[in-house]
Structures are given as C-alpha cells and as structure tokens.
N, CA, C and O atoms as CSV, one atom per row, in Angstrom:
chain,resi,resn,atom,element,x,y,z
A,1,MET,N,N,48.338,158.757,242.697
A,1,MET,CA,C,49.513,157.875,242.933
A,1,MET,C,C,50.771,158.226,243.231
A,1,MET,O,O,51.213,159.242,242.696
A,2,SER,N,N,51.298,157.747,243.805
A,2,SER,CA,C,52.424,158.559,244.460
A,2,SER,C,C,53.904,157.776,244.436
A,2,SER,O,O,53.758,156.627,244.853
A,3,ALA,N,N,55.420,158.102,244.029
A,3,ALA,CA,C,56.033,157.188,244.318
A,3,ALA,C,C,57.072,158.073,245.063
A,3,ALA,O,O,56.916,159.294,245.080
A,4,PRO,N,N,58.245,157.417,245.749
A,4,PRO,CA,C,59.429,157.683,246.303
A,4,PRO,C,C,59.866,158.730,245.337
A,4,PRO,O,O,59.629,158.317,244.202
A,5,ILE,N,N,60.560,160.250,245.311
A,5,ILE,CA,C,61.386,160.686,244.404
A,5,ILE,C,C,62.339,161.326,245.268
A,5,ILE,O,O,62.210,161.507,246.479
A,6,LEU,N,N,63.732,161.794,244.222
A,6,LEU,CA,C,64.511,162.556,245.127
A,6,LEU,C,C,64.307,164.197,244.803
A,6,LEU,O,O,63.759,164.641,243.794
A,7,PHE,N,N,64.705,164.747,245.564
A,7,PHE,CA,C,64.100,166.336,245.955
A,7,PHE,C,C,65.798,166.646,246.269
A,7,PHE,O,O,66.359,165.777,246.937
A,8,TYR,N,N,66.562,167.732,245.861
A,8,TYR,CA,C,67.537,168.432,245.724
A,8,TYR,C,C,67.626,169.228,245.946
A,8,TYR,O,O,66.529,169.751,246.144
A,9,ASN,N,N,68.857,170.197,246.162
A,9,ASN,CA,C,69.433,171.416,246.216
A,9,ASN,C,C,70.225,171.689,245.409
A,9,ASN,O,O,71.359,171.333,245.730
A,10,GLN,N,N,70.116,172.376,244.090
A,10,GLN,CA,C,71.257,172.329,243.262
A,10,GLN,C,C,72.177,173.610,244.052
A,10,GLN,O,O,73.283,173.088,244.188
A,11,LEU,N,N,72.215,174.283,244.329
A,11,LEU,CA,C,73.188,175.375,244.772
A,11,LEU,C,C,73.944,174.505,245.973
A,11,LEU,O,O,74.921,175.149,246.356
A,12,ALA,N,N,73.794,173.162,246.736
A,12,ALA,CA,C,74.576,172.589,247.952
A,12,ALA,C,C,75.376,171.569,246.605
A,12,ALA,O,O,76.584,171.433,246.410
A,13,PHE,N,N,74.609,171.165,246.088
A,13,PHE,CA,C,75.455,170.316,244.941
A,13,PHE,C,C,76.736,171.387,244.133
A,13,PHE,O,O,77.911,171.033,244.042
A,14,THR,N,N,76.429,172.153,243.829
A,14,THR,CA,C,77.540,172.997,243.010
A,14,THR,C,C,78.640,173.544,244.315
A,14,THR,O,O,79.778,173.820,243.937
A,15,LYS,N,N,78.343,173.699,245.770
A,15,LYS,CA,C,79.359,174.111,246.795
A,15,LYS,C,C,79.946,172.361,247.056
A,15,LYS,O,O,81.071,172.180,247.522
A,16,ALA,N,N,79.451,171.716,246.858
A,16,ALA,CA,C,80.049,170.387,247.126
A,16,ALA,C,C,81.298,169.659,245.718
A,16,ALA,O,O,82.062,168.704,245.859
A,17,GLY,N,N,81.113,170.475,244.540
A,17,GLY,CA,C,81.801,170.254,243.490
A,17,GLY,C,C,81.499,169.216,242.826
A,17,GLY,O,O,82.267,168.677,242.029
A,18,LEU,N,N,79.451,168.531,243.291
A,18,LEU,CA,C,78.888,167.909,242.160
A,18,LEU,C,C,78.311,168.708,241.164
A,18,LEU,O,O,78.315,169.937,241.097
A,19,ASN,N,N,77.851,167.952,240.451
A,19,ASN,CA,C,77.321,168.755,239.022
A,19,ASN,C,C,75.822,168.603,239.456
A,19,ASN,O,O,75.303,167.487,239.475
A,20,ALA,N,N,75.207,169.610,239.766
A,20,ALA,CA,C,73.945,169.920,239.801
A,20,ALA,C,C,72.702,170.064,238.811
A,20,ALA,O,O,71.527,170.423,238.894
A,21,ALA,N,N,73.734,169.512,237.659
A,21,ALA,CA,C,72.554,169.803,236.610
A,21,ALA,C,C,72.369,167.762,236.289
A,21,ALA,O,O,71.688,167.260,235.394
A,22,ALA,N,N,73.163,167.040,237.277
A,22,ALA,CA,C,72.878,165.568,237.208
A,22,ALA,C,C,72.874,165.168,238.696
A,22,ALA,O,O,73.859,164.972,239.408
A,23,PRO,N,N,71.551,165.084,239.031
A,23,PRO,CA,C,71.615,164.253,240.290
A,23,PRO,C,C,71.331,163.245,240.209
A,23,PRO,O,O,70.663,162.791,239.281
A,24,PRO,N,N,72.040,162.200,241.778
A,24,PRO,CA,C,72.365,160.856,241.305
A,24,PRO,C,C,71.287,160.355,240.932
A,24,PRO,O,O,70.374,160.989,241.461
A,25,THR,N,N,70.830,159.383,240.169
A,25,THR,CA,C,70.320,158.300,239.512
A,25,THR,C,C,70.424,157.164,239.974
A,25,THR,O,O,69.544,156.342,239.718
A,26,THR,N,N,71.658,156.781,240.871
A,26,THR,CA,C,72.077,155.268,241.257
A,26,THR,C,C,72.370,155.241,242.807
A,26,THR,O,O,73.221,155.989,243.288
A,27,LEU,N,N,71.660,154.380,243.556
A,27,LEU,CA,C,71.977,154.184,244.876
A,27,LEU,C,C,73.650,154.353,245.242
A,27,LEU,O,O,74.124,155.085,246.110
A,28,PRO,N,N,74.263,153.599,244.467
A,28,PRO,CA,C,75.997,153.603,244.972
A,28,PRO,C,C,76.323,155.331,244.614
A,28,PRO,O,O,76.896,155.972,245.495
A,29,GLN,N,N,75.959,156.002,243.377
A,29,GLN,CA,C,75.981,157.429,243.184
A,29,GLN,C,C,75.131,158.538,244.059
A,29,GLN,O,O,75.285,159.747,243.883
A,30,MET,N,N,74.307,158.039,244.926
A,30,MET,CA,C,73.541,158.810,246.073
A,30,MET,C,C,74.445,158.486,247.451
A,30,MET,O,O,74.647,159.128,248.482
A,31,LEU,N,N,74.672,157.819,247.204
A,31,LEU,CA,C,75.630,157.259,248.529
A,31,LEU,C,C,76.813,158.358,248.958
A,31,LEU,O,O,76.987,159.052,249.960
A,32,ALA,N,N,77.750,158.118,247.344
A,32,ALA,CA,C,79.069,159.097,247.580
A,32,ALA,C,C,78.681,160.156,247.247
A,32,ALA,O,O,79.673,160.860,247.055
A,33,ASP,N,N,77.590,160.811,247.020
A,33,ASP,CA,C,76.752,162.417,247.199
A,33,ASP,C,C,76.650,162.855,248.052
A,33,ASP,O,O,76.873,164.002,248.441
A,34,ALA,N,N,76.063,161.468,248.771
A,34,ALA,CA,C,75.707,162.253,250.343
A,34,ALA,C,C,76.935,162.821,251.386
A,34,ALA,O,O,77.018,163.832,252.084
A,35,LYS,N,N,77.917,161.576,251.122
A,35,LYS,CA,C,79.342,161.967,251.457
A,35,LYS,C,C,79.816,163.297,250.927
A,35,LYS,O,O,80.069,164.205,251.717
A,36,ALA,N,N,79.933,163.436,249.763
A,36,ALA,CA,C,80.450,164.788,249.505
A,36,ALA,C,C,79.871,166.258,250.000
A,36,ALA,O,O,80.397,167.334,250.284
A,37,LEU,N,N,78.744,165.837,249.965
A,37,LEU,CA,C,77.429,166.660,250.110
A,37,LEU,C,C,77.907,167.232,251.925
A,37,LEU,O,O,78.098,168.384,252.312
A,38,LYS,N,N,77.969,166.159,252.578
A,38,LYS,CA,C,78.486,166.483,254.190
A,38,LYS,C,C,79.687,167.116,254.364
A,38,LYS,O,O,79.950,167.953,255.228
A,39,ALA,N,N,80.466,166.646,253.435
A,39,ALA,CA,C,81.896,167.162,253.628
A,39,ALA,C,C,81.378,168.608,253.604
A,39,ALA,O,O,81.595,169.355,254.559
A,40,SER,N,N,80.818,168.935,252.715
A,40,SER,CA,C,80.533,170.616,252.098
A,40,SER,C,C,79.393,171.202,252.748
A,40,SER,O,O,78.632,172.019,252.229
A,41,GLY,N,N,79.278,170.493,254.534
A,41,GLY,CA,C,78.415,170.913,255.510
A,41,GLY,C,C,76.864,171.184,255.104
A,41,GLY,O,O,76.193,172.162,255.435
A,42,SER,N,N,76.517,170.239,254.423
A,42,SER,CA,C,74.947,169.975,254.573
A,42,SER,C,C,74.934,168.516,254.623
A,42,SER,O,O,75.748,168.124,255.459
A,43,GLY,N,N,74.156,167.327,253.890
A,43,GLY,CA,C,74.222,166.145,253.614
A,43,GLY,C,C,72.606,165.786,252.871
A,43,GLY,O,O,72.075,166.257,251.865
A,44,MET,N,N,72.149,164.780,253.831
A,44,MET,CA,C,70.653,164.161,253.624
A,44,MET,C,C,70.032,163.665,254.433
A,44,MET,O,O,70.504,162.810,255.184
A,45,GLY,N,N,68.817,164.077,254.484
A,45,GLY,CA,C,67.434,164.206,255.192
A,45,GLY,C,C,66.629,163.181,254.824
A,45,GLY,O,O,66.132,163.014,253.710
A,46,LEU,N,N,66.497,162.420,255.891
A,46,LEU,CA,C,65.417,161.241,255.725
A,46,LEU,C,C,64.479,161.358,256.591
A,46,LEU,O,O,64.582,161.865,257.708
A,47,VAL,N,N,63.059,160.660,255.854
A,47,VAL,CA,C,62.032,160.555,256.580
A,47,VAL,C,C,61.855,159.576,257.242
A,47,VAL,O,O,62.652,158.695,256.919
A,48,LEU,N,N,61.052,159.229,258.188
A,48,LEU,CA,C,61.235,157.320,258.850
A,48,LEU,C,C,59.954,157.225,258.282
A,48,LEU,O,O,58.945,157.617,258.867
A,49,ASP,N,N,59.956,156.606,256.914
A,49,ASP,CA,C,58.030,156.148,256.809
A,49,ASP,C,C,58.787,154.966,255.885
A,49,ASP,O,O,59.571,155.030,254.938
A,50,PRO,N,N,58.115,153.759,256.689
A,50,PRO,CA,C,57.997,152.183,255.845
A,50,PRO,C,C,57.336,152.354,254.772
A,50,PRO,O,O,57.516,151.410,254.001
A,51,TRP,N,N,56.427,153.392,254.248
A,51,TRP,CA,C,55.919,153.105,252.907
A,51,TRP,C,C,57.407,153.414,251.969
A,51,TRP,O,O,57.551,153.244,250.758
A,52,HIS,N,N,58.349,153.881,252.892
A,52,HIS,CA,C,59.990,154.170,251.196
A,52,HIS,C,C,60.347,152.710,251.074
A,52,HIS,O,O,60.717,152.257,249.991
A,53,LEU,N,N,60.243,151.926,252.205
A,53,LEU,CA,C,61.067,150.580,252.408
A,53,LEU,C,C,60.277,149.780,251.274
A,53,LEU,O,O,60.729,149.410,250.190
A,54,GLU,N,N,58.799,149.574,251.858
A,54,GLU,CA,C,58.165,149.105,251.090
A,54,GLU,C,C,58.155,149.142,249.476
A,54,GLU,O,O,58.325,148.210,248.689
A,55,THR,N,N,57.948,150.258,249.272
A,55,THR,CA,C,57.672,150.452,247.746
A,55,THR,C,C,59.686,150.073,247.026
A,55,THR,O,O,59.985,149.536,245.959
A,56,TRP,N,N,60.321,150.433,247.755
A,56,TRP,CA,C,61.758,150.339,246.867
A,56,TRP,C,C,61.769,148.763,246.921
A,56,TRP,O,O,62.244,148.225,245.921
A,57,LEU,N,N,61.239,147.790,248.112
A,57,LEU,CA,C,61.470,146.515,247.822
A,57,LEU,C,C,60.696,145.937,246.930
A,57,LEU,O,O,61.056,145.027,246.183
A,58,ALA,N,N,59.153,146.647,246.985
A,58,ALA,CA,C,58.693,146.320,245.661
A,58,ALA,C,C,59.087,146.584,244.394
A,58,ALA,O,O,58.631,145.852,243.516
A,59,SER,N,N,59.843,147.476,244.083
A,59,SER,CA,C,60.185,148.008,242.956
A,59,SER,C,C,61.690,146.646,242.706
A,59,SER,O,O,62.022,146.219,241.601
A,60,ALA,N,N,62.011,146.441,243.367
A,60,ALA,CA,C,63.588,145.628,243.456
A,60,ALA,C,C,62.897,144.199,243.015
A,60,ALA,O,O,63.631,143.532,242.285
A,61,ASN,N,N,61.478,143.536,243.357
A,61,ASN,CA,C,60.897,142.239,243.506
A,61,ASN,C,C,61.508,141.748,244.652
A,61,ASN,O,O,62.068,140.669,244.463
A,62,GLN,N,N,61.575,142.154,245.683
A,62,GLN,CA,C,61.960,141.508,247.009
A,62,GLN,C,C,60.327,141.409,247.819
A,62,GLN,O,O,59.256,141.918,247.489
A,63,LEU,N,N,60.657,140.611,248.883
A,63,LEU,CA,C,59.797,139.969,249.563
A,63,LEU,C,C,59.979,141.210,250.815
A,63,LEU,O,O,61.002,141.859,251.032
A,64,PHE,N,N,58.637,141.309,251.557
A,64,PHE,CA,C,58.829,142.642,253.149
A,64,PHE,C,C,58.607,141.639,253.785
A,64,PHE,O,O,58.967,141.889,254.935
A,65,VAL,N,N,58.011,140.080,253.694
A,65,VAL,CA,C,58.206,139.220,254.869
A,65,VAL,C,C,58.101,138.240,254.340
A,65,VAL,O,O,57.945,138.208,253.120
A,66,ASN,N,N,58.152,137.150,255.079
A,66,ASN,CA,C,58.529,135.715,254.926
A,66,ASN,C,C,57.107,135.200,253.890
A,66,ASN,O,O,56.189,135.943,253.541
A,67,ASN,N,N,57.295,133.422,253.480
A,67,ASN,CA,C,56.376,132.827,253.191
A,67,ASN,C,C,55.656,133.533,251.726
A,67,ASN,O,O,54.564,133.139,251.318
A,68,ASN,N,N,56.230,134.323,251.221
A,68,ASN,CA,C,56.077,135.224,249.748
A,68,ASN,C,C,54.902,136.033,250.108
A,68,ASN,O,O,53.777,135.691,249.741
A,69,ASN,N,N,55.205,137.576,251.135
A,69,ASN,CA,C,54.719,137.869,251.567
A,69,ASN,C,C,52.950,137.568,251.920
A,69,ASN,O,O,51.848,138.040,251.643
A,70,ALA,N,N,53.621,136.367,252.775
A,70,ALA,CA,C,52.546,136.089,253.418
A,70,ALA,C,C,51.302,135.150,252.678
A,70,ALA,O,O,50.504,134.344,253.157
A,71,ALA,N,N,51.497,135.577,251.481
A,71,ALA,CA,C,50.340,134.664,250.681
A,71,ALA,C,C,50.329,132.723,250.957
A,71,ALA,O,O,49.351,131.978,250.893
A,72,ARG,N,N,51.758,132.365,251.258
A,72,ARG,CA,C,51.727,131.116,251.542
A,72,ARG,C,C,51.953,130.872,253.120
A,72,ARG,O,O,52.754,131.567,253.746
A,73,GLY,N,N,51.207,129.850,253.725
A,73,GLY,CA,C,51.429,129.567,255.292
A,73,GLY,C,C,51.523,130.960,255.924
A,73,GLY,O,O,52.396,131.012,256.790
A,74,GLY,N,N,50.958,131.924,255.750
A,74,GLY,CA,C,50.435,132.802,256.854
A,74,GLY,C,C,52.093,133.734,256.935
A,74,GLY,O,O,53.214,133.256,256.761
A,75,LEU,N,N,51.768,134.966,257.213
A,75,LEU,CA,C,52.819,135.793,257.918
A,75,LEU,C,C,53.454,134.827,259.417
A,75,LEU,O,O,52.806,134.375,260.362
A,76,GLN,N,N,55.011,134.763,259.127
A,76,GLN,CA,C,55.342,134.140,260.427
A,76,GLN,C,C,56.583,134.862,261.143
A,76,GLN,O,O,57.156,134.609,262.203
A,77,GLY,N,N,56.849,136.155,259.880
A,77,GLY,CA,C,58.122,136.907,260.450
A,77,GLY,C,C,58.225,137.565,259.222
A,77,GLY,O,O,57.707,137.282,258.142
A,78,ARG,N,N,59.238,138.821,259.654
A,78,ARG,CA,C,59.816,139.403,258.645
A,78,ARG,C,C,60.939,139.163,258.085
A,78,ARG,O,O,61.551,138.488,258.912
A,79,LEU,N,N,61.786,139.350,256.899
A,79,LEU,CA,C,62.907,139.471,256.213
A,79,LEU,C,C,63.604,139.978,257.020
A,79,LEU,O,O,63.191,140.860,257.773
A,80,HIS,N,N,64.824,139.520,257.031
A,80,HIS,CA,C,66.152,140.394,257.860
A,80,HIS,C,C,67.029,141.001,256.747
A,80,HIS,O,O,67.030,140.563,255.597
A,81,ASP,N,N,67.920,142.241,257.250
A,81,ASP,CA,C,68.577,143.008,256.316
A,81,ASP,C,C,69.898,141.267,255.830
A,81,ASP,O,O,70.370,141.489,254.715
A,82,GLN,N,N,70.219,140.433,256.173
A,82,GLN,CA,C,70.857,139.773,255.426
A,82,GLN,C,C,70.135,138.808,254.172
A,82,GLN,O,O,70.798,138.079,253.435
A,83,ASP,N,N,68.756,138.956,254.104
A,83,ASP,CA,C,68.250,138.086,253.354
A,83,ASP,C,C,67.948,139.161,252.132
A,83,ASP,O,O,67.551,138.681,251.071
A,84,ARG,N,N,68.122,140.625,252.235
A,84,ARG,CA,C,68.266,141.111,251.069
A,84,ARG,C,C,68.953,141.646,250.545
A,84,ARG,O,O,69.851,142.015,251.302
A,85,PRO,N,N,69.129,142.038,249.303
A,85,PRO,CA,C,70.269,142.482,248.212
A,85,PRO,C,C,71.144,143.068,248.518
A,85,PRO,O,O,70.641,143.888,249.287
A,86,ALA,N,N,72.759,143.382,248.454
A,86,ALA,CA,C,72.939,144.477,248.585
A,86,ALA,C,C,72.968,145.615,248.181
A,86,ALA,O,O,73.629,146.414,248.844
A,87,GLY,N,N,72.334,146.050,247.071
A,87,GLY,CA,C,71.844,146.964,246.175
A,87,GLY,C,C,70.224,148.112,247.112
A,87,GLY,O,O,69.848,149.254,246.848
A,88,LEU,N,N,69.785,147.274,247.998
A,88,LEU,CA,C,68.841,148.100,248.548
A,88,LEU,C,C,69.344,149.563,249.441
A,88,LEU,O,O,70.433,149.700,249.998
A,89,LEU,N,N,68.551,150.281,249.408
A,89,LEU,CA,C,69.021,151.246,250.205
A,89,LEU,C,C,68.776,151.167,251.914
A,89,LEU,O,O,67.622,150.860,252.213
A,90,ARG,N,N,69.651,151.390,252.994
A,90,ARG,CA,C,69.776,150.910,253.890
A,90,ARG,C,C,69.875,152.385,254.649
A,90,ARG,O,O,70.976,152.884,254.879
A,91,PRO,N,N,68.954,152.871,254.923
A,91,PRO,CA,C,68.647,154.735,255.705
A,91,PRO,C,C,69.801,154.825,256.817
A,91,PRO,O,O,70.530,155.786,257.062
A,92,GLN,N,N,69.741,152.709,257.830
A,92,GLN,CA,C,71.200,153.302,258.959
A,92,GLN,C,C,72.187,153.248,259.078
A,92,GLN,O,O,72.848,153.361,260.111
A,93,HIS,N,N,72.626,152.991,257.649
A,93,HIS,CA,C,74.074,152.933,257.440
A,93,HIS,C,C,74.551,154.631,257.223
A,93,HIS,O,O,75.481,155.267,257.718
A,94,LEU,N,N,73.536,154.996,256.317
A,94,LEU,CA,C,73.800,156.876,255.882
A,94,LEU,C,C,73.806,157.170,257.364
A,94,LEU,O,O,74.828,157.607,257.893
A,95,VAL,N,N,72.968,157.001,257.889
A,95,VAL,CA,C,72.634,157.962,259.810
A,95,VAL,C,C,73.769,157.474,260.362
A,95,VAL,O,O,74.576,158.374,260.594
A,96,ARG,N,N,74.202,156.201,260.713
A,96,ARG,CA,C,75.614,156.044,261.532
A,96,ARG,C,C,76.615,156.598,260.766
A,96,ARG,O,O,77.381,157.186,261.530
A,97,SER,N,N,76.925,156.679,259.779
A,97,SER,CA,C,78.145,157.155,258.850
A,97,SER,C,C,77.658,158.884,259.046
A,97,SER,O,O,78.215,159.660,258.269
A,98,GLY,N,N,76.744,159.431,259.956
A,98,GLY,CA,C,76.666,160.956,259.632
A,98,GLY,C,C,76.572,161.528,258.291
A,98,GLY,O,O,77.106,162.586,257.959
A,99,ASP,N,N,75.767,160.673,257.433
A,99,ASP,CA,C,75.833,161.380,256.191
A,99,ASP,C,C,74.372,161.665,255.844
A,99,ASP,O,O,74.222,162.284,254.791
A,100,ALA,N,N,73.449,161.392,256.404
A,100,ALA,CA,C,71.992,161.484,256.900
A,100,ALA,C,C,71.726,162.043,258.451
A,100,ALA,O,O,72.592,162.083,259.326
A,101,THR,N,N,70.601,162.386,258.572
A,101,THR,CA,C,70.040,162.503,259.696
A,101,THR,C,C,67.991,162.216,259.149
A,101,THR,O,O,67.436,162.271,258.051
A,102,THR,N,N,67.587,161.993,260.237
A,102,THR,CA,C,66.255,161.613,259.958
A,102,THR,C,C,65.337,162.145,261.031
A,102,THR,O,O,65.668,162.422,262.183
A,103,ASN,N,N,63.998,162.260,260.431
A,103,ASN,CA,C,62.819,162.763,261.119
A,103,ASN,C,C,61.805,162.041,260.903
A,103,ASN,O,O,61.718,161.544,259.780
A,104,PRO,N,N,60.671,161.746,261.962
A,104,PRO,CA,C,59.993,161.095,261.831
A,104,PRO,C,C,58.715,161.355,260.560
A,104,PRO,O,O,58.828,162.348,259.840
A,105,SER,N,N,57.865,160.667,260.419
A,105,SER,CA,C,56.753,160.759,259.461
A,105,SER,C,C,55.266,160.812,259.498
A,105,SER,O,O,54.383,160.553,258.680
A,106,SER,N,N,55.303,161.454,261.368
A,106,SER,CA,C,54.225,162.366,261.920
A,106,SER,C,C,54.584,163.390,262.364
A,106,SER,O,O,55.732,163.638,261.992
A,107,GLY,N,N,54.120,164.217,263.065
A,107,GLY,CA,C,54.136,165.145,264.198
A,107,GLY,C,C,54.594,166.488,263.700
A,107,GLY,O,O,54.493,166.790,262.511
A,108,PRO,N,N,55.125,167.338,264.656
A,108,PRO,CA,C,55.515,168.512,264.258
A,108,PRO,C,C,56.826,168.901,263.044
A,108,PRO,O,O,57.139,169.790,262.253
A,109,ASP,N,N,57.372,167.338,263.620
A,109,ASP,CA,C,59.145,167.294,262.663
A,109,ASP,C,C,58.671,166.286,261.664
A,109,ASP,O,O,59.496,165.376,261.574
A,110,GLU,N,N,57.618,166.120,260.866
A,110,GLU,CA,C,57.565,165.232,260.123
A,110,GLU,C,C,58.018,166.008,258.099
A,110,GLU,O,O,58.304,165.389,257.074
A,111,TYR,N,N,57.881,167.401,258.338
A,111,TYR,CA,C,58.871,167.687,257.069
A,111,TYR,C,C,59.531,167.995,257.163
A,111,TYR,O,O,59.724,168.880,256.329
A,112,ASP,N,N,60.751,167.776,258.191
A,112,ASP,CA,C,62.039,168.630,258.422
A,112,ASP,C,C,63.081,168.537,257.430
A,112,ASP,O,O,63.944,169.388,257.212
A,113,ASN,N,N,62.890,167.170,256.713
A,113,ASN,CA,C,63.765,167.025,255.172
A,113,ASN,C,C,63.312,167.435,254.564
A,113,ASN,O,O,64.134,167.665,253.677
A,114,LEU,N,N,61.978,167.972,254.146
A,114,LEU,CA,C,61.817,168.997,253.340
A,114,LEU,C,C,62.206,170.512,252.957
A,114,LEU,O,O,62.615,171.175,252.003
A,115,LEU,N,N,61.729,170.668,254.623
A,115,LEU,CA,C,61.965,172.192,254.825
A,115,LEU,C,C,63.720,172.472,254.799
A,115,LEU,O,O,64.163,173.549,254.400
A,116,GLY,N,N,64.546,171.452,255.236
A,116,GLY,CA,C,65.420,171.364,255.111
A,116,GLY,C,C,66.317,171.497,254.145
A,116,GLY,O,O,67.445,171.950,254.337
A,117,ILE,N,N,65.837,171.075,252.941
A,117,ILE,CA,C,66.009,171.379,251.431
A,117,ILE,C,C,66.458,173.007,251.118
A,117,ILE,O,O,67.449,173.486,250.568
A,118,GLY,N,N,65.053,173.709,251.835
A,118,GLY,CA,C,65.134,174.867,250.790
A,118,GLY,C,C,65.819,175.565,252.360
A,118,GLY,O,O,66.714,176.325,251.990
A,119,SER,N,N,65.757,175.585,253.551
A,119,SER,CA,C,66.677,175.960,254.146
A,119,SER,C,C,68.372,175.876,254.101
A,119,SER,O,O,68.970,176.537,254.950
A,120,GLY,N,N,69.195,175.040,253.083
A,120,GLY,CA,C,70.566,174.725,253.284
A,120,GLY,C,C,70.610,173.820,254.318
A,120,GLY,O,O,71.802,173.521,254.389
A,121,LYS,N,N,70.019,173.215,255.151
A,121,LYS,CA,C,70.594,172.207,255.683
A,121,LYS,C,C,70.637,171.183,255.348
A,121,LYS,O,O,71.481,170.671,256.084
A,122,TYR,N,N,70.199,170.282,254.532
A,122,TYR,CA,C,70.387,169.627,253.976
A,122,TYR,C,C,70.080,169.498,252.046
A,122,TYR,O,O,69.121,169.978,251.442
A,123,ALA,N,N,70.930,168.914,251.614
A,123,ALA,CA,C,71.243,169.000,250.173
A,123,ALA,C,C,70.563,168.012,249.195
A,123,ALA,O,O,70.581,168.118,247.969
A,124,MET,N,N,69.825,166.813,250.076
A,124,MET,CA,C,68.777,165.963,249.198
A,124,MET,C,C,68.192,165.581,249.973
A,124,MET,O,O,68.659,165.778,251.094
A,125,THR,N,N,66.998,164.904,249.908
A,125,THR,CA,C,66.115,163.832,250.613
A,125,THR,C,C,65.341,162.946,249.752
A,125,THR,O,O,65.315,163.272,248.565
A,126,ILE,N,N,64.640,161.790,250.125
A,126,ILE,CA,C,63.820,161.299,249.393
A,126,ILE,C,C,62.399,161.380,249.743
A,126,ILE,O,O,62.141,161.015,250.890
A,127,ASP,N,N,61.629,161.690,249.175
A,127,ASP,CA,C,60.037,161.962,250.260
A,127,ASP,C,C,59.294,161.415,248.439
A,127,ASP,O,O,59.730,161.084,247.337
A,128,SER,N,N,57.703,161.665,249.262
A,128,SER,CA,C,56.441,161.521,248.058
A,128,SER,C,C,56.343,162.392,246.829
A,128,SER,O,O,56.250,163.615,246.934
A,129,SER,N,N,56.359,161.894,245.897
A,129,SER,CA,C,55.843,162.961,244.798
A,129,SER,C,C,54.686,163.765,244.740
A,129,SER,O,O,54.401,164.685,243.974
A,130,ALA,N,N,54.060,163.257,245.691
A,130,ALA,CA,C,53.110,163.644,246.099
A,130,ALA,C,C,53.220,164.950,247.061
A,130,ALA,O,O,52.167,165.408,247.507
A,131,ASP,N,N,54.038,165.359,247.284
A,131,ASP,CA,C,54.789,166.841,248.439
A,131,ASP,C,C,55.509,167.793,247.361
A,131,ASP,O,O,56.109,168.848,247.568
A,132,LEU,N,N,55.280,167.129,246.174
A,132,LEU,CA,C,55.795,168.247,244.841
A,132,LEU,C,C,55.218,169.388,244.763
A,132,LEU,O,O,55.844,170.387,244.410
A,133,GLY,N,N,54.104,169.412,245.039
A,133,GLY,CA,C,53.245,170.454,244.291
A,133,GLY,C,C,53.519,171.806,245.464
A,133,GLY,O,O,53.703,172.982,245.150
A,134,THR,N,N,53.482,171.263,246.807
A,134,THR,CA,C,53.418,171.909,248.180
A,134,THR,C,C,55.000,172.194,248.435
A,134,THR,O,O,55.139,173.193,249.140
A,135,VAL,N,N,56.247,171.581,248.050
A,135,VAL,CA,C,57.111,172.022,247.845
A,135,VAL,C,C,57.153,173.195,246.887
A,135,VAL,O,O,57.780,174.079,247.471
A,136,GLU,N,N,56.838,173.552,245.876
A,136,GLU,CA,C,56.503,174.101,244.976
A,136,GLU,C,C,56.380,175.293,245.245
A,136,GLU,O,O,57.094,176.208,244.835
A,137,ASP,N,N,55.362,175.370,246.035
A,137,ASP,CA,C,54.261,176.608,246.195
A,137,ASP,C,C,55.295,177.265,247.684
A,137,ASP,O,O,55.543,178.433,247.984
A,138,VAL,N,N,55.652,176.151,248.271
A,138,VAL,CA,C,56.421,177.238,249.690
A,138,VAL,C,C,58.071,177.581,248.915
A,138,VAL,O,O,58.796,178.479,249.342
A,139,LEU,N,N,58.399,176.810,247.900
A,139,LEU,CA,C,59.653,177.928,247.230
A,139,LEU,C,C,58.802,179.090,246.034
A,139,LEU,O,O,59.232,180.216,245.785
A,140,GLY,N,N,57.873,178.644,245.581
A,140,GLY,CA,C,57.481,180.017,244.719
A,140,GLY,C,C,57.249,181.008,245.730
A,140,GLY,O,O,58.005,181.947,245.481
A,141,THR,N,N,56.403,181.302,246.989
A,141,THR,CA,C,56.122,182.286,247.612
A,141,THR,C,C,56.941,182.668,248.801
A,141,THR,O,O,57.033,183.846,249.145
A,142,GLY,N,N,57.614,181.573,249.513
A,142,GLY,CA,C,58.496,182.067,250.308
A,142,GLY,C,C,58.170,181.646,251.524
A,142,GLY,O,O,58.895,181.892,252.488
A,143,SER,N,N,56.732,180.772,251.658
A,143,SER,CA,C,56.047,180.928,253.029
A,143,SER,C,C,55.197,179.687,252.968
A,143,SER,O,O,54.777,179.310,251.874
A,144,THR,N,N,54.915,179.025,254.078
A,144,THR,CA,C,54.481,177.830,254.139
A,144,THR,C,C,52.879,177.796,254.151
A,144,THR,O,O,52.167,178.496,254.870
A,145,PRO,N,N,52.431,176.802,253.170
A,145,PRO,CA,C,50.738,176.936,252.761
A,145,PRO,C,C,50.301,176.669,254.354
A,145,PRO,O,O,50.880,176.115,255.288
A,146,THR,N,N,48.708,177.478,254.188
A,146,THR,CA,C,48.104,177.529,255.527
A,146,THR,C,C,46.728,176.384,255.518
A,146,THR,O,O,46.044,176.234,256.530
C-alpha cells in the first residue's frame, strides 16, 4: 500500500530561509513555503496524477462524484470545486501563481517532479511513498536505476 508523501530538498529550504528540519505539515504551510521557495529560485513540482486527488478527498472524508460516490442512484457527474472544502489542495492554483509546475503521470517526463528535487530545480513535490526506495537509490548512487 502506498500513500502520497512530501519529498523535499533541505538545501533549497535553507536557501529560501525556511527551516530545513521542519518541512510543511499543513496545506497552508506548504502553500506559503512554495511561494518562498519560488522566490528563492526553486519552487514545487507536481505530477498530474488523479490518484493524488482521490486519496486527498478520501482522507478528508469528501466525495469524488455525486450520489454518495455513485453508491446511491448511480453516477451522474463529478462534484465541482465549489462543492469542496477550502482546505483541499487545488494544484491549479499553485500552477497559475507560478509557485509550482507540473509533469504528466506517464511517459518520458513522468518523473520530472522527483528528478527536479535532486537537481535543485524543485524544492518539494508530492508523490507516492512507493517511489521512496528508488529515490534513495538514485540519491545514494548518483545514477538512475536500469
């Protein structure tokens, strides 16, 4: 089982004047840190993966689609942003503000958010805990696994 986790570059946090030993633990703190990181030359990389949104909604005990997640009356449409609580991450706001950039969840660019942490392009990203072993291998050896 995997879960979305925050990956971050401690050197970039220090450069931005943030406490590298205290990564963000709340959404408002993450948004504020993304702004500070962008101002210091890095920012946040986000992968466009619907699994993240589904996981955040489930963790917040929120519905993904109408009719009680289609359990009652069948699926008739998705819920709109205005139906969601204000505390949920809306990646498009980070992208529009310039505090984050995105990459697809498949294809040749699917790991750009993670590679950007190691290269310094990004100071933080959210991705699967299943990637942790690969990230540690790459950082430990300095090369990509084959």
